[in-house]
N, C-alpha and C positions, 0 to 999 in steps of 0.2 A: 799274949793272946791275939790273934786275929782278930782281923773287924768281921763282925757279924752283922747279919740284916735283919731287921723287923718291917711289919706292916706298918702304915700310919694310920692303920684302922681300929688296931688293938689287939689282933693275932697275936701271943705271949709267948708264941713257939720263935727260935732263934735259927736263922738259916745260916749256911756257907754263901761265899760269894757267888759258889758253881752252882750251889741249889737255887738260888734267888734267880742267875740266869736262867737257869733251866726251867724252872715255874713261869719265870716271866710277868705275873699279876698275883698277888697274893689271896690265897683262899677266899679271905673276906672282901675283896674286890679293893683293899688298898693296894700301894706301892711299895716295893721294897726301900728301904732308905738303911746308911749307916748306922750302927749304933753312937757312932761319933766320926766325926771328919776328920781325917787323917791328918796326918802333916808331912810335907817333904822333908825328906832327909840330906836332900844337895841345896846348895846354893843355887842363886841365880846365875853367879857366875861360874859354878860348876856346868850348871844346865846349857851356858852359854857356848859351851866347846863340843856339845854334844849334837848328832844328828837325829831326825824323825824320830828313829826306830828307839832309839837309846832315850830321849827326853819322855815317850811314850811309856816305856819299861819303868822307868824313875816313877812317874805317876802311876800307872795301874799298879804295880806292885804294891800301893799302898792299901789300894782298896781290895783287891782281888787276892787276897791272902791265902786262902787255901789252893791255890793254882803254885806250883813250884816254877823256881826260875827258869827251869827248861821249858817247861810248858807254857809259860808266857811268852817268852821270846821269841819260841816257835812259833804260837800265834801270831806275835806283833810281825815277825819275819816274814810270813805269808799273807797276811794282810796289804805292806806297805811295801809292795815290790813294782814291778815296771806296767803293773795295769794304770798306775798316774804318770800324768806325762810330764812331771817333772822330780828329778830327784830330790830336791827340798819337800814334796810331799805338799805343803802347804804355806808356800811362799807369803810375806808379808810385801806390798806395795806402797810408794809413797805416794800418793795423788791430792791434789784439792785441799791442800791443809790438813790432811790424816792418814793413818796406815791402813791399807784394804786388806785384811786377812783373808786371801782368795784360798776358800774351803772347796772348789770346783775341778780340782785338775784331776780326779779319779776316773773310774769306769762310766760312770751315769752323768757327771758334771755338775754335783751337787752335794753339798756338804754333807750329806747324809750317808755318802762314802766313806767317809772318814770313820764313822761307826760301824757300817754294815758290812763294810771291805774286812773288819776282825771278828764281829758277833757269830756268824757261822762255826770260827775256829774255834771260839770259846765256850761256843755250846755244846759242838762233839765233844770237845774235849771234857766237859761239864759230866754230858753223858756218859763216857768210859769212865771218870771219877767216881760218879754215884751210881754206876752198874747199872744203868737205864738200861731197861729189856723192851721198851718200846718206841717205836717210830714217831719222831717229834714232830708235828704239823704245827708248822707257824702261821699264825692266823694275824692278818694284818688288815688296819683301813689306813688308807694315804690321800691326803690331799694333794699329791703330785709328786715326788720326789722319793719318798720312802718307799714307795711300791715296787720302783723299778729296779734300787739302791737296795733292799732285799733280795728279791730276784735274782740280780746279779753274783749276788753274794751265797744264794743258797741252791741256786739251778745245778741240780745232779750231784747236791752232796748227800753220800751216802746217808744213811738213816733218816732222813728229813724230806717232808712235803712242805708247800707252802701256795697258801691260798690267800691272794691278795682285794680287796674292794676297793673300788675307788669311785668318785661321783660323776658320773655320763654329763658331759657338758660343763663339768668345773673345773677343768683342768687344760694347759697351754696344749695347740695340736701337737707337739714335741714332746710331751709327757705323754699323752696317750699314747702317740704311735711307738714310743720310746717300751710304754707296757704291752700293748698287746703284739707286739713282735717279738715277746720274751722266749728263748727257746727253753727247752729241758723237760724231760717225763715228770720230774716231781713237783712242774710248776701248774698255777690256775689264776687265771685273771680274771676278776668280773665286774664291770662296771654298774653301778645301783641307781635306782632312778631317788634321788633325794641328794642331800650335800654331805660333806664330808664330817658333819655332826652327826648325821643320823648313820653313816657307817661306822663312825668310832664307839658310837652307845651300842648299836646291837653287836659289835664284834666284843664290845663289857660284857655282853647281857649272855653272849656264848662263853665266856670263859665263867662267868657265874653260874652256869646250867648244870646243875648235880646230876641230871637224868645222862644229859650229853656226855658230861666227862663219864659215866658208868659203861654207856653204851662204846664211846671211845676207846675206853679201855679195854673192853673185851673183844673188841675188832684190834687191839694191840697200836693202840696210838695214845697219845696226849698231847695235850695243848701248849704252846708257848708263843712267845709275841717277839717280833721284830720291831714294832714300836719304841716310842722314845719313854713308854712306860717300865720298859726291861732297863733294868740298873745294866747290863751289860752294853746298852746303847749310849747310855748315861758316861760312864768310866771313861770311853774311849774321848769322849768330845772335850773332856777337863783338858785332857794333854795336851792339845794344840792351842791354849790358851797359854799356857807355861812355855809351848815352843815358839810362840809369837814374842813372849815379853823377851825371852832368851835369846833370839834374834837380833832385836832389837839395840838389846843391851850389847850385844859381840858387834853390833853395826855401828857403835856410838851415839845412836839416836836418843837413848837414855840413858841416865847415870843409874846405878845400882843403889835399887831403893827406892828409886822414882817413880810415883805414883802413875797408873796409865789409864784412864778411863776407856772403859769397853759399852759398845753399840752395837744391839742386836736385833734384827728386825725377828719379830716374835711372835709366833702363832700357838706351839702347842706346849711351850715354855721350855722344851727341854735345853735347848742350846744356851739359853742365857741362866739358867740355872747350872749348866756346868762352867759356867764364867763365875760364878758366885762360889760353886764350890770349890775352883782356884783360886779366888782370894783367900777362902778360908784354909787352905791348904798352905798357903804364905807367898803366891803369889801378888807385888805389890800394886794390886788393882785399884782403883779409886772408887769412881761411880761406876753403877751398872745401868746403862740407858735400854730401856726396854722400848722398840719401836713397833709399832701397830698400824694397819692400813687403815680403810673404812670400819673393818670389823674392830672397834676400838675398845671393845670388852675388858682390856688389860690396863688402855691408858685411865679410863673408869674408873677401877679399882684403885689404883696408886692414887687417883686424886681423891676417891670419896671413901676406901676401904668396905664398897659395897661392891660383892660380883654379881653381876646380873645378865643374863644371858637371853635374858626374854626381850628382843628386838629383833629387828631384821636382819637379815642373812644376805650378806652384801657380795656379789662375785664379783671381784677385782681384777686388775692384771697382774698382782702378786697373789695367785691362787693357792701357794702353799702356806700362806697365811691366814685364807677366808677360813676361821675357826672361833669358833663362839664357846667352845669348851675346852679350855688349856688343860689337859690332863695333869702336866708336869707342875703346875701350880699348885697341887698338894703337897706335894714334897717341900714346898717353902712354908704353907701354911700350918703345917705340920711342927715346921721348926721354930718358927716364929709365935706357935704356938706354947712354945717351953718343952717340944717333944710330946705331949699331951695325946694320945692315941683319941680319947675320948671324946675332947674339944673340936679334932679335926673329924673326925667321923659324926659329930653332929652337923659342922657347917657341910661336911659331902651330902649328907643324908637330904638338908636344907635343898642343896644346890640340885640333886634328883629331883625331889618333890615340887618344890616349887621352882626352880632354875635361878634361883638366888643365896647368897648369905652376905652377914655383912661380920668383918672381924673386930675385934675390941680396940679399945685406944690403945691400950698396953701392947696388941699384937703389930697395930699400925707403926707404933714408937720404934718397932723393930725393922724396919723395912728402910731404915735410911738410905741404906746401901743402893736402893733404887730411884730411877726417876724413868716415868715414861710420858710418852705424848704419842702422836701419830701425824701421818701424811697421807692426805686424801689422794686422790688419781690424779688431779691436777698438779698437784705438788709435787708428786710420784715422778709424772712424765717431765717436769719442768726439768726437776734434780738430774734426769739422766741427758735431756740438752745440755745443762749448763756444766757440767762435767765435763760434757764430751768436747764441748766450744773451749773450753777453757785449759784442759789436759790431752785431749783425745783419747782419753780413758772412757769406752764404754762398760757400764756394770748394765745390771739385769736390774729387772722391778722391783723385787726384794731387799736387793742392796741398796738401791734408789730410795727404798721409803727408810732404811734405817740410815742413809747419808742425809736425806731432806730433815730426819729429825734429829741429829747432831746439829744441823744448821739453827733450828729450831732450841735446841737446847743450848747452845752458846749465846743466842741472841736474849734469851729468857734469864740465864743466870749470871752470865761476865764469864764463866769458866774455861781458862785458854789451856787447861791440865791437857797434854798430849793424847792425842785419842785412835782407839783401835776400832774398825769398822769392821765387822763381821761380812763378809761379801761371799754369800751361801749359794750363788748357782753363777752358772755360766750365761751369759747374754744369748748365748745360742739359743740357751732351752725357751727363751721367751722373746725370739726376734720379731714377729712382728709387733708387739708391743713396744719392745725395744725401738724398734726402728722407725716406727710412727709415732715417737716421742721426738726422735732426732728430726723427721721432717714428716710434714702429713704424707708429703707427694707417697709416701709409702703404704700409705694405710690400706690399700686395695693389693697390696703382691702377694702373690702365689709363696706360699712358706718357703720353699729352698730356694727359690729366687731370691727372697729378703735374707735368707741364710747366705747366699754367694755375697748378696750386696753389703752385710754385715762384716764379712771376710775382706773385702774390698777397704771400708772404710776404716776398720779398727786396725788391718796390720795383723791380725791375730788369726792361727790357723784355726779350721773348721774343724772341732775335733771329732776323733774316730766314733765318738756314742753318736755324733750324728749324721757322720759319712754313712754309716753302718745302716739306718730306719731309710736313708734315701727311697731304697730299691726293696725291702725288706716286705717279706709276705704277713699279712697279718694273720695271729696264728690264734689268736681269743675275740672273740665277738659275745661272748655272756653278756646279756645285760638282763638283771632281775630288780624286782622290787627289795624293799627292804626287810618284808616278812619272807620272803623266799632265801635269805641270806644262811639260815640254819639247812634247809635242805640242799641246799648247794654244794653247802660243805661235806655234808655227808654223802652225795651222789658223787664225789670227787674221791671220796676215799672209798666208795664201793661198799657202803653199809647202807 
């Protein structure tokens, strides 16, 4: 029997992987989870002799069991190609006493490319497998990176359209320019007056709007998601943790079976959940270190067992983590509740109604794999400067949050286990914040002048993703209130 998927909130219907990917979000508002976390059938030693595509296949075949070998390999081949600027796809570099897993070598220079390069291929294949006769409308909220990566993946893909909502004023200049210059007849980019949580909550509400679903169906459309709530986003992310471990084993940095801690800068909880899945598949991962910025709702959760989003929303220099409702945490809550959808549904209802919930002591005991901490703005900037001065290595603000939290973890625990830090974005995406951290003289520089200076001091070539927006025309300038999001979607679809 292959792996089947169920909702975290109680819908008893079983879905194949392709059906879950096509639907995106469960009908009851829950997230799709596998009926059991599968195990790798290859050793780490065997994986160490493989390239990225081969490792990705070995990981993903365990989750996406209704895809044929040919279908899955074709999706992987079409995703991880020369749109990435290195054949390694996700190289690991040793700097400042840790291993940095560089997940930003794709077409939009952020880790979202690792999954969103393959999701369109998985989804189009799923539509064919399930005889889908409707046009798929990808509806997505972004805190900065998902939007561009999703649009880059879905632009002009037959049988799809994509609408991306982002918080106007809540993303970096480069992030916004990347989105509003996106080409594609099937693409719509919309700024909203509000923050990411506002956008994400409204998108989820649109998924649950039964009248809207009927109207879409009559017009020949159906919604799906490119956010990490889609299991087709999460599964490809598991692969790069297996690949990183295998590479370190190949290079003699690890002994076979030696534990490797992993630090992940965390907002929506998908990237660190992928590491947790990798650990459960058999990758020898030790501690999962969850790094937050000033929006430290996850730090407080891991310390207290209470999740409470009732707090000030803080705009930081690591905007992709400016999130107070970490959607993918629900998948972990479901698991530590013993796969009890009723318990999970009750907690999620409390979050929706009261903005908070508290897990039981028994559930908290099952969080032993995790450690949470946070870095404030000053600590983040100081870490960028420190690592640059010690190693000549320039990291972006999100990676710096993780790096700073790693230093706190070592100081607090004395744990000297070798550690992998997920480097989630190119410093070029946040050049102003990065350069200002290195030297205050850069604080008032023009954006592209700072990019040129970053190139000079880092010795790293300016990515094509940045060069191409330097003079690109703005194609999307729509900004709406939160309450206008539904109407905006309908107008784009001509309904």
